[in-house]
N, C-alpha and C positions, 0 to 999 in steps of 0.2 A: 535431443536435449528436451528435458521436461520442464514444466513450470517451476519445479522445485530447484532448478538450476538458475533461475532468474529472480531478480528482485526489482520492484518498481522504484524509479528514482525521478527526481525533478529534471525536466528536459533542459532547464536553464543552468543549474549548478551541480547536477548529478547527486544531490543529497538524497539519502533514503528517508529523511525526516519529513514524510508527507502524510497528509490526512486525506481521507476519502469520505464523501457523503454516501450513506448506505441505508438500505431498508433492513430492519431487523424484526424478528418475531419472537414471541415468548414461547419457550419450550417448557411446558408444565412437567414433563417427565424428569428433566434435569434441573428444573427451577432456575433457568438462566436464559438470557437473550442469545439468539443465534443470527448471524448475518444471512439474510436471504438473497439480497441483491446489492451489488456495488454499482452506484450510479456512474454514468459516463462523464459527468461534468461536476464541477465543484471541488476539484483537488486543491489542496493548500500545502505550500512548502514552508515549514518553520524556519529553515535556513534563509530563504529569500524573503520571508514574511509577507507572502502574497499568494494569489492564485497561480497555478502552474499547470502545465501539460505533463503527461507521464511518458517516460521511456522505460523500456525493460532492459536491464543490464545483467550480463552473466555474472554470477557470484564467483569470485576467485577464492582460492584457498586462503589468502590473507584476509579477505572479508569475513570468512567463516571463523577465523581465530580470534577476532575482536570481540 
């Protein structure tokens, strides 16, 4: 199983509506920001409206259809 078969979800409610703190850098060739590092802490769940831990859940076919 590859990372493309998994998605991060909130460990409390299993919502995929989570945000991560990350470091980004400016790529002058494409004139856009690129994520360089996702930080290990500071995850936020919009569904729970608070900080959360992350679990990795296998993406099912029904998840892909939504």
